[in-house]
N, C-alpha and C positions, 0 to 999 in steps of 0.2 A: 504494500498499500503506499501510496506516497505521502510524503509529510505534508500535513496542512498548515496554513499560515494561522495564526491566533486571531480571531476574529476579533475586530474594532467595535463592534456592538453585538447588542442579543439577535437582530437578523439572522446572522450566518453562525451564531452560537451551535445549533442543533447539527449542521454540519459537519463542524470542529469536532464535538464530543463526540458524535456517531464515528466518525472515522479515527478517533483515538481511541475510544473503547474498542473496535476492530483490532487496532494494535494492539491493545493490551492483553487481548485474549492470544495473540500469535507470541507475546512475551511472557504467557503463563502467569499474569497477572492472579493472587491466590482467589479472587472472586471471580473468575474466570474457568476457574477448574473443576470439569465434571465431577460428579459424585461417583463411587465405585460400584460396581454389582453388589459387591458383597452388602454396601449400605442399601441398596435396592431390596435387597433378598429381606435384610432385617425388617425395613420398613412394610413389606410386603406380611412378615409375620407379627406386625403390631409394636414392633421395636424400634423407634424412630424419634428423630427431634431435628428442629432447625432453628435458624439463628438469623435476627434481625439486624444485630449489631455483632461486633467481632467475635466475642467469645460467648457470650449467657445463651444458653438455649431459653428458646420460647416456652413459657410456663405450659404444661399440655392441657390444662383445663382452660386455656385459651381458644382451643379449637374444639369444633364438634365433634362427636362421633361419626367419621365416615362410614363406618360399616353398618349403621342404623338406618340412615337414610340417605339417598344422594345430596351430595353437597357440590355446587358448582363454584368453583375457586377461580380468582385471578389473580396471578404473581404480577403485580403492578412495577412495573421497570426492575423485574427480578429474575431475568436470564442469567444464563451462565452454566445451566446444567447443576444448579444445586436444591434449591428449594421445591421447583416446580416437580420434578421428577420423584422426589421422597413423597411429596402429599399425592402425587398420582399414583404411586405403590402404594400408599395406605388405604387407597380407596375414593379419592376425589375425583372429579370430573376437573382437569385443570386447563386453563388458558394463561400462556406465559406472554406480556407485552411488553415489548423493550426497543429502545431507539437501534441498537446494535445488532446487524445481520449475524456477524461472528459470534456475539455471545448467544443469539437465537439457535444458532446452528448447534450449539454445546446440549442444549436441551434437546434439540432432534436427535441429536445423536444418542444420547442415553435413551430417548424413545425406542430407535430403532434398536439399540444393542439389547433392550430388556424387554420388548415388546410392551411399551407403554403408550396410551392414548395423551397425546399433550397437544392441544392447539397451539401454535405460535403465531403471532399477529406482531409487526414491525409499527413502530410509532412512537409520538410524543407522549409523555406521561401526563400533560396537561390538558392533551385532546383527545378524549376516549368516544369520540362520535361515532365510532365504527360498531360501539357497544348501544344496546336499547337499555333505555329506563330500567331499574329494577333485574338486571341479567343475573349477578352473582351473589350467592350466599355467605361469600366470605372473601375478602381482599388481603394479601399477603404483600405489604409494602415494604421491602429491606432497605437499609441505610443508603437512599439513591436519590433521595430529593435535593440532595447538596450538589447538584449537578444541573440544577435548573435555577434561576434567578428568580423567580416568583411561584412560591408554592401553594397559593391560595387555590388557583385554577386547580391544581391537582387536588386538593381536598373537595373541591367543588364537584368535579368530575366524577371521583371515587364515590361520594355521597350519592349522586345521580344514579349509577350505575349498580348501587346496592340494593337489594330487597329491603323492605322495613322489617326489622327484627335482625338484618344482617349484621355482620361485624369487620371492621376493618384492624388488622392490627399493622403497626407501621415503628419502623426503627427510624433514628433521625440523629445528625450530630447537635449536639449542645453548642449555643454560641460561643461558650467559654473557649473551646477548641479553635476558634479564628483569632481571638483577640491578640496573640501575641507574635511577636516577630519570629519566623520560622526559623531565619537564621541564626538568631540568637539561641533558639531552644537547641540548634544542634550543638552549641556549644555549651547547653547545660544552664541555659540563662532563659529566665522567662520576663521577657520584656514586653510591655503592652504597647501595640504600637497600632492596631487596626479597629476600627469600629463596627456596629454590628446595624443593619445586614452589612455583610462583607461580599465583595465580588473581585473575584480574580480577573475580571475584565480590566478593572481600573487599580487594584491594589498591588501588581506585580511591576517591577521595573523592567526595563526593555532587555536587560542581560537575563532576568528572569523567565521573559517571554521566550527567549531563544531558548532557553533550556529546555521549556516545556514541548517546544516544537521538535528538537533534538531527541528528547525520550518520547514524545508524543505522548503526553499526560491529558487526561481530561480536566476541564476548567471546573473549579468548585465555586461555592457561594454558601456564606455562613447565615442563616435565617435566625431570627428573634424567637424565643420562646411564644411571643404573641402569634407569630405566623404558623408556629409548629404545632402548639395545642390549641391557641386560641382561635387559629384558622380551622381546626376540626370542628369544634364548636360552634363558630359563624357558620358552617357549611351546613349544619343541623345535625352533627353525632353528638354522643354523650360519651364522654370518657370515663371508662369502666376500671381499666388497669393501666399500671404503670409501672417501669422497674428502669434501673441505670445499669450501666456498663462502662469498662474502663479500655481504652484503648493504648496499651502500654507502648507498646512500637513508638508512639510520640510521647515527647516529655509529657505534656499537660496531663495527658491519661495516668501518669504515675502518681498525681498529686490530688488529682479529684476524678468524679466520673464525667467524662466528655461526650459518653455517648447515652442514649435512651430509647425505650420503645414505650408505646401507648396500644390500648386495646379500646376501641370504641364501636357503639352499636347505633344504628340508624333507627330511631323511635318507630 
């Protein structure tokens, strides 16, 4: 894949991040590595778990009993051959929706390898117009809305396609993660540099942009809790569960929980 230029505005951000995530698959980014056949077999036996944040598994009671009744699940911006195949093996009817074609191929690979039925749809998480109202019983949204500048449309669309009584489980990066100077963090120093909301479209230097291009890294955005949690409530959801996680690979996560997940229901 040819290297893309850093976008100057949100207009061509989707194309840039799509190409960047395609490249991350080829670079074996941990969030693009498909689950094993052994994990799929364990899921078929009822022994399974998934993550929305780096480490902590989603509590099992956040999920319906897939064996009791048909459950249509949308893995929203959640391809990569990880959550969707596990849920399909556990008995759910799964659709995975993602921007990256190469990420979706990971789910297709597992589906073919392990004889799973997974519908793969490519698109922008902020626009679910390809789905009718109240199409899904459960939406599983891993920590991926940090790749769009405005997350309130994501919550609005998720709420629209959920049936009444359906649930959204979502992981996200807490705003504290983006406050600090990343270069200083590498030296073990926490120096406040950025404000929230944060955008890598404007928050990085020309030299940093050149590094992004060379490494084909997706651009990230830091959102307020008002948009992450308040945005769900404003969309018509009711938060009924919450937990936190630490991403110790980054210095902030060694001091404070920098990741979180919510469970919300559509009344």
